[in-house]
DRENDO-1510 file (C-alpha; in Angstrom, 1 decimal, always signed):
<recs>
REC; n; res; u; v; w
REC; 1; MET; -37.5; +88.9; +65.4 .
REC; 2; LYS; -36.7; +85.4; +63.8 .
REC; 3; PHE; -39.3; +83.5; +66.7 .
REC; 4; LEU; -41.9; +86.1; +65.9 .
REC; 5; TYR; -43.7; +84.1; +63.3 .
REC; 6; SER; -43.4; +81.0; +65.1 .
REC; 7; ILE; -45.5; +82.9; +68.3 .
REC; 8; LEU; -48.3; +84.6; +66.0 .
REC; 9; LEU; -49.3; +80.9; +64.8 .
REC; 10; THR; -51.3; +80.1; +67.8 .
REC; 11; PRO; -52.4; +81.0; +71.3 .
REC; 12; PHE; -50.6; +77.7; +73.0 .
REC; 13; VAL; -47.5; +79.0; +71.5 .
REC; 14; VAL; -47.7; +81.9; +73.3 .
REC; 15; LEU; -48.9; +80.2; +76.6 .
REC; 16; LEU; -45.3; +78.3; +75.6 .
REC; 17; ALA; -43.3; +81.5; +75.3 .
REC; 18; SER; -44.0; +83.3; +78.0 .
REC; 19; SER; -43.9; +80.0; +80.8 .
REC; 20; ASP; -39.9; +80.3; +79.8 .
REC; 21; VAL; -39.9; +83.3; +82.5 .
REC; 22; SER; -41.3; +81.4; +85.6 .
REC; 23; ALA; -40.3; +78.0; +84.6 .
REC; 24; ALA; -39.5; +75.5; +87.4 .
REC; 25; ILE; -38.8; +72.1; +85.5 .
REC; 26; ARG; -39.1; +69.4; +87.5 .
REC; 27; THR; -37.4; +66.2; +86.2 .
REC; 28; LYS; -37.9; +62.0; +87.3 .
REC; 29; THR; -36.7; +58.9; +86.4 .
REC; 30; ILE; -39.3; +56.2; +86.3 .
REC; 31; GLU; -38.8; +53.4; +86.0 .
REC; 32; TYR; -41.4; +51.2; +83.4 .
REC; 33; LYS; -41.2; +47.6; +81.1 .
REC; 34; GLN; -41.6; +46.4; +78.2 .
REC; 35; GLY; -42.6; +42.6; +78.9 .
REC; 36; ASN; -40.1; +41.3; +81.0 .
REC; 37; THR; -37.3; +44.0; +80.8 .
REC; 38; VAL; -37.4; +46.5; +82.9 .
REC; 39; LEU; -36.5; +50.1; +81.3 .
REC; 40; GLU; -35.8; +53.6; +83.2 .
REC; 41; GLY; -37.1; +56.7; +81.2 .
REC; 42; TYR; -36.8; +60.4; +82.1 .
REC; 43; LEU; -39.3; +62.7; +82.5 .
REC; 44; ALA; -39.5; +66.6; +82.8 .
REC; 45; TYR; -42.1; +69.6; +82.6 .
REC; 46; ASP; -42.6; +72.9; +83.8 .
REC; 47; ASP; -44.4; +72.9; +87.3 .
REC; 48; ALA; -45.6; +76.3; +86.3 .
REC; 49; ILE; -48.1; +75.0; +84.4 .
REC; 50; LYS; -51.3; +73.7; +85.8 .
REC; 51; SER; -53.4; +72.4; +83.5 .
REC; 52; LYS; -52.4; +69.1; +80.7 .
REC; 53; ARG; -50.7; +70.2; +78.0 .
REC; 54; PRO; -49.4; +68.5; +74.7 .
REC; 55; GLY; -46.9; +65.6; +75.4 .
REC; 56; VAL; -43.5; +65.2; +73.4 .
REC; 57; LEU; -41.5; +61.4; +73.4 .
REC; 58; VAL; -38.1; +61.2; +73.0 .
REC; 59; VAL; -35.6; +58.8; +71.9 .
REC; 60; HIS; -32.3; +58.8; +72.1 .
REC; 61; GLU; -29.3; +58.4; +70.1 .
REC; 62; TRP; -27.3; +55.0; +70.0 .
REC; 63; ASN; -25.4; +56.0; +72.8 .
REC; 64; GLY; -28.8; +55.4; +75.2 .
REC; 65; LEU; -30.2; +57.9; +77.2 .
REC; 66; GLN; -27.4; +59.8; +78.4 .
REC; 67; SER; -27.0; +63.6; +79.5 .
REC; 68; TYR; -27.3; +64.7; +75.5 .
REC; 69; VAL; -31.1; +63.3; +75.4 .
REC; 70; LYS; -31.8; +64.5; +78.9 .
REC; 71; LYS; -30.7; +68.1; +78.2 .
REC; 72; ARG; -33.2; +68.3; +75.1 .
REC; 73; THR; -36.2; +66.9; +77.0 .
REC; 74; GLU; -35.4; +69.4; +79.6 .
REC; 75; GLN; -35.6; +71.9; +76.6 .
REC; 76; LEU; -39.1; +70.8; +75.3 .
REC; 77; ALA; -40.4; +71.0; +79.1 .
REC; 78; LYS; -38.8; +74.8; +79.1 .
REC; 79; LEU; -41.2; +75.3; +75.9 .
REC; 80; GLY; -43.8; +74.1; +78.0 .
REC; 81; TYR; -44.5; +70.5; +77.3 .
REC; 82; VAL; -44.5; +67.3; +78.9 .
REC; 83; ALA; -41.6; +65.7; +77.5 .
REC; 84; PHE; -40.7; +62.0; +78.1 .
REC; 85; ALA; -37.1; +60.6; +77.4 .
REC; 86; ALA; -37.8; +56.8; +76.6 .
REC; 87; ASP; -34.7; +53.8; +76.8 .
REC; 88; ILE; -34.6; +51.6; +74.8 .
REC; 89; TYR; -32.1; +49.7; +75.4 .
REC; 90; GLY; -33.1; +48.8; +79.2 .
REC; 91; LYS; -32.0; +49.8; +82.6 .
REC; 92; GLY; -28.4; +50.5; +83.1 .
REC; 93; VAL; -27.8; +49.8; +79.2 .
REC; 94; ARG; -25.5; +52.4; +78.8 .
REC; 95; PRO; -22.8; +52.6; +76.0 .
REC; 96; LYS; -19.4; +53.8; +76.6 .
REC; 97; ASN; -18.1; +53.9; +73.4 .
REC; 98; GLN; -18.9; +54.0; +70.0 .
REC; 99; GLN; -17.9; +50.2; +69.7 .
REC; 100; GLU; -21.2; +49.4; +73.0 .
REC; 101; ALA; -23.0; +51.8; +71.2 .
REC; 102; GLY; -22.8; +50.4; +67.3 .
REC; 103; ALA; -23.6; +46.6; +68.8 .
REC; 104; GLN; -26.6; +47.9; +70.8 .
REC; 105; ALA; -28.2; +49.8; +67.8 .
REC; 106; THR; -27.0; +47.0; +65.3 .
REC; 107; PHE; -29.5; +44.7; +67.5 .
REC; 108; TYR; -32.5; +47.0; +67.6 .
REC; 109; ARG; -32.4; +48.0; +64.1 .
REC; 110; GLN; -32.1; +44.3; +63.2 .
REC; 111; ASP; -35.3; +43.5; +64.9 .
REC; 112; ARG; -37.8; +46.2; +64.2 .
REC; 113; LYS; -40.4; +44.6; +66.1 .
REC; 114; LEU; -38.5; +44.9; +69.2 .
REC; 115; LEU; -37.7; +48.6; +68.4 .
REC; 116; ARG; -41.0; +49.9; +67.8 .
REC; 117; GLU; -42.6; +47.8; +71.0 .
REC; 118; ARG; -39.9; +49.5; +73.3 .
REC; 119; ALA; -41.0; +53.0; +71.8 .
REC; 120; ILE; -44.9; +51.8; +72.1 .
REC; 121; ALA; -44.0; +51.5; +75.6 .
REC; 122; GLY; -42.2; +54.6; +76.4 .
REC; 123; LEU; -44.9; +55.9; +74.6 .
REC; 124; LYS; -47.6; +54.9; +76.9 .
REC; 125; VAL; -45.6; +56.2; +79.9 .
REC; 126; LEU; -46.2; +59.9; +78.4 .
REC; 127; GLN; -49.9; +59.2; +77.3 .
REC; 128; ASN; -50.6; +57.7; +81.1 .
REC; 129; TYR; -49.1; +60.5; +82.6 .
REC; 130; ASN; -51.3; +63.1; +84.8 .
REC; 131; LEU; -50.3; +66.0; +83.1 .
REC; 132; THR; -50.7; +65.4; +79.2 .
REC; 133; ASP; -53.0; +65.3; +77.2 .
REC; 134; PRO; -53.3; +62.1; +75.1 .
REC; 135; LYS; -54.6; +63.8; +72.1 .
REC; 136; ARG; -51.5; +66.0; +71.2 .
REC; 137; ILE; -48.5; +64.4; +71.4 .
REC; 138; ALA; -45.4; +64.0; +69.0 .
REC; 139; ALA; -42.5; +61.9; +69.1 .
REC; 140; ILE; -38.6; +63.0; +67.9 .
REC; 141; GLY; -35.4; +61.4; +68.0 .
REC; 142; TYR; -31.7; +62.0; +66.9 .
REC; 143; CYS; -29.9; +59.9; +64.5 .
REC; 144; PHE; -30.7; +55.8; +66.2 .
REC; 145; GLY; -33.9; +57.7; +67.4 .
REC; 146; GLY; -34.7; +59.6; +64.6 .
REC; 147; GLY; -35.0; +56.4; +62.5 .
REC; 148; THR; -36.8; +54.7; +66.0 .
REC; 149; VAL; -39.8; +57.5; +65.8 .
REC; 150; LEU; -39.9; +56.9; +62.2 .
REC; 151; GLU; -40.9; +53.3; +63.2 .
REC; 152; LEU; -43.0; +54.4; +65.5 .
REC; 153; ALA; -45.2; +56.4; +63.3 .
REC; 154; ARG; -45.0; +53.1; +60.8 .
REC; 155; SER; -46.8; +50.9; +63.4 .
REC; 156; GLY; -49.3; +53.1; +63.7 .
REC; 157; ALA; -49.0; +54.7; +66.9 .
REC; 158; ASN; -51.5; +57.1; +67.3 .
REC; 159; ILE; -50.0; +60.5; +67.1 .
REC; 160; ALA; -50.0; +63.7; +65.6 .
REC; 161; GLY; -46.4; +63.5; +64.7 .
REC; 162; VAL; -42.7; +62.8; +64.4 .
REC; 163; VAL; -39.8; +64.9; +63.5 .
REC; 164; SER; -36.4; +62.8; +63.0 .
REC; 165; PHE; -33.1; +64.5; +63.7 .
REC; 166; HIS; -30.7; +63.5; +61.2 .
REC; 167; GLY; -32.2; +59.7; +61.6 .
REC; 168; ASN; -31.7; +56.7; +59.4 .
REC; 169; LEU; -34.9; +56.9; +57.2 .
REC; 170; ASP; -34.7; +53.2; +55.9 .
REC; 171; THR; -37.1; +50.4; +56.8 .
REC; 172; PRO; -37.5; +46.6; +55.8 .
REC; 173; ASN; -41.0; +46.9; +55.4 .
REC; 174; PRO; -42.1; +49.9; +53.6 .
REC; 175; ASN; -45.7; +48.9; +53.0 .
REC; 176; ASP; -46.2; +49.6; +56.5 .
REC; 177; ALA; -46.1; +53.5; +56.0 .
REC; 178; LYS; -50.0; +52.9; +55.0 .
REC; 179; ASN; -50.6; +52.6; +58.9 .
REC; 180; ILE; -48.9; +55.7; +59.8 .
REC; 181; LYS; -51.6; +58.4; +61.4 .
REC; 182; ALA; -49.1; +61.1; +62.2 .
REC; 183; LYS; -47.6; +64.2; +60.2 .
REC; 184; VAL; -44.1; +63.3; +59.6 .
REC; 185; LEU; -41.1; +66.0; +59.8 .
REC; 186; VAL; -36.8; +65.3; +58.5 .
REC; 187; LEU; -34.8; +67.1; +59.4 .
REC; 188; HIS; -31.5; +66.0; +57.4 .
REC; 189; GLY; -28.0; +66.8; +56.8 .
REC; 190; ALA; -27.7; +67.3; +53.2 .
REC; 191; ASP; -24.1; +65.4; +53.6 .
REC; 192; ASP; -25.0; +63.1; +55.9 .
REC; 193; PRO; -22.6; +60.2; +54.7 .
REC; 194; PHE; -24.5; +57.9; +56.7 .
REC; 195; VAL; -28.3; +58.2; +54.4 .
REC; 196; PRO; -27.0; +56.9; +50.9 .
REC; 197; LYS; -29.4; +59.1; +48.3 .
REC; 198; GLU; -30.5; +55.7; +47.0 .
REC; 199; GLN; -32.2; +55.5; +51.4 .
REC; 200; ILE; -33.8; +59.2; +50.7 .
REC; 201; THR; -35.3; +58.2; +47.3 .
REC; 202; ASP; -36.8; +55.2; +49.0 .
REC; 203; PHE; -38.2; +57.1; +52.0 .
REC; 204; GLU; -39.6; +60.1; +49.9 .
REC; 205; ASP; -41.5; +57.1; +47.5 .
REC; 206; GLU; -43.0; +55.2; +50.3 .
REC; 207; MET; -44.2; +58.7; +51.6 .
REC; 208; ARG; -45.8; +59.5; +48.9 .
REC; 209; GLN; -47.4; +56.5; +48.2 .
REC; 210; ALA; -49.0; +55.6; +51.2 .
REC; 211; LYS; -50.3; +59.3; +51.2 .
REC; 212; VAL; -48.4; +60.3; +54.1 .
REC; 213; ASP; -48.5; +64.5; +55.0 .
REC; 214; TRP; -44.7; +64.5; +55.4 .
REC; 215; GLN; -41.8; +67.4; +55.2 .
REC; 216; PHE; -37.8; +66.8; +54.2 .
REC; 217; ILE; -36.0; +69.2; +55.2 .
REC; 218; SER; -32.2; +69.1; +54.1 .
REC; 219; TYR; -29.7; +71.5; +55.1 .
REC; 220; GLY; -26.2; +72.2; +52.9 .
REC; 221; LYS; -23.0; +72.0; +54.3 .
REC; 222; THR; -24.3; +69.3; +57.3 .
REC; 223; VAL; -23.4; +66.3; +58.3 .
REC; 224; HIS; -24.4; +63.7; +60.8 .
REC; 225; SER; -25.5; +64.5; +64.0 .
REC; 226; PHE; -25.8; +68.4; +63.0 .
REC; 227; THR; -27.8; +69.2; +66.7 .
REC; 228; ASN; -24.9; +67.8; +68.7 .
REC; 229; PRO; -22.4; +69.5; +69.8 .
REC; 230; GLU; -20.0; +66.6; +71.1 .
REC; 231; ALA; -19.8; +65.7; +67.9 .
REC; 232; LYS; -16.7; +67.7; +66.5 .
REC; 233; ASN; -14.3; +66.7; +63.7 .
REC; 234; ASP; -15.6; +63.2; +63.6 .
REC; 235; PRO; -13.7; +61.7; +60.3 .
REC; 236; LYS; -16.2; +59.4; +59.7 .
REC; 237; GLY; -18.5; +62.5; +59.2 .
REC; 238; ALA; -20.3; +63.1; +62.4 .
REC; 239; GLU; -19.9; +67.1; +63.2 .
REC; 240; TYR; -22.0; +69.6; +64.7 .
REC; 241; ASN; -23.1; +73.0; +63.3 .
REC; 242; GLN; -24.6; +75.4; +65.1 .
REC; 243; ILE; -26.6; +76.9; +62.7 .
REC; 244; ALA; -28.7; +73.5; +61.5 .
REC; 245; ASP; -28.9; +72.9; +64.9 .
REC; 246; GLN; -31.0; +76.1; +65.8 .
REC; 247; ARG; -32.8; +76.5; +62.1 .
REC; 248; SER; -34.0; +72.4; +62.8 .
REC; 249; TRP; -35.1; +73.3; +66.4 .
REC; 250; GLN; -37.3; +76.0; +64.8 .
REC; 251; ALA; -39.0; +74.2; +62.3 .
REC; 252; MET; -39.4; +71.3; +65.0 .
REC; 253; ARG; -41.5; +74.1; +67.3 .
REC; 254; GLN; -43.0; +75.6; +63.9 .
REC; 255; PHE; -43.9; +71.7; +62.9 .
REC; 256; PHE; -45.8; +71.7; +67.0 .
REC; 257; ALA; -47.5; +74.5; +66.7 .
REC; 258; GLU; -49.6; +73.3; +63.4 .
REC; 259; ILE; -50.0; +69.9; +64.5 .
REC; 260; PHE; -50.9; +70.8; +68.4 .
REC; 261; ARG; -53.6; +73.6; +67.7 .
REC; 262; LYS; -56.9; +73.3; +69.1 .
REC; 263; GLN; -59.2; +73.0; +66.6 .
REC; 264; PRO; -62.5; +74.7; +67.2 .
REC; 265; VAL; -65.5; +73.2; +68.8 .
REC; 266; LYS; -68.1; +72.8; +66.2 .
REC; 267; LYS; -71.6; +74.1; +67.3 .
REC; 268; LYS; -74.9; +72.0; +67.0 .
REC; 269; SER; -76.7; +74.0; +64.8 .
</recs>
């Protein structure tokens, strides 16, 4: 019963639900470039669906495009979307430990222009893919990726919505929020030690001043990386929370049902 209300929201969601039964998920690695840098993304889709469908760009955590984000990309494909996991770091750059991951994430967080360009490069791959409806695209990200999709929105990307899962909210250029065309959904752990209260307050002020259509959902008794089962008992404050994981995924699905709903065509009088 807990999924019923989202299924009733739009006929497209009915299609997504029914596609799970006969899903034939195809995946492929796609090389592409940002400038002179070769990137290697991961695409997933259900080939039982023949028509064009909404696309979802997925941005990885600080440890790069590895198994976790590929799993999420495949989950989105099972829901009926074309999902493409972008590669922010570059082909072959896959951190092996926290030190390497921290170095990579810090480099891009200190160069938001380059971070946006890498996200936009991935977005273009998804927009140009033959199964994607380019008018119905969203972007989601986890941790480092959550902050990345917010920067993508601030760049003025012409997409329907962005979803940040336990991502950073700060930006060096809060005035760029005036460029945001997308609806914004932030899914946050209420006890996340990596996102101080001041950062939340600044983000909310940024969204209000720019008159963005935004939502902020905060999950109690929840810290950082709450969607990742591999995050266990991290003394620094990262831990999986099954309930928050399920609630946030369902919140994303409801958000997609809203932003991807096709509007009726107006007939000429």
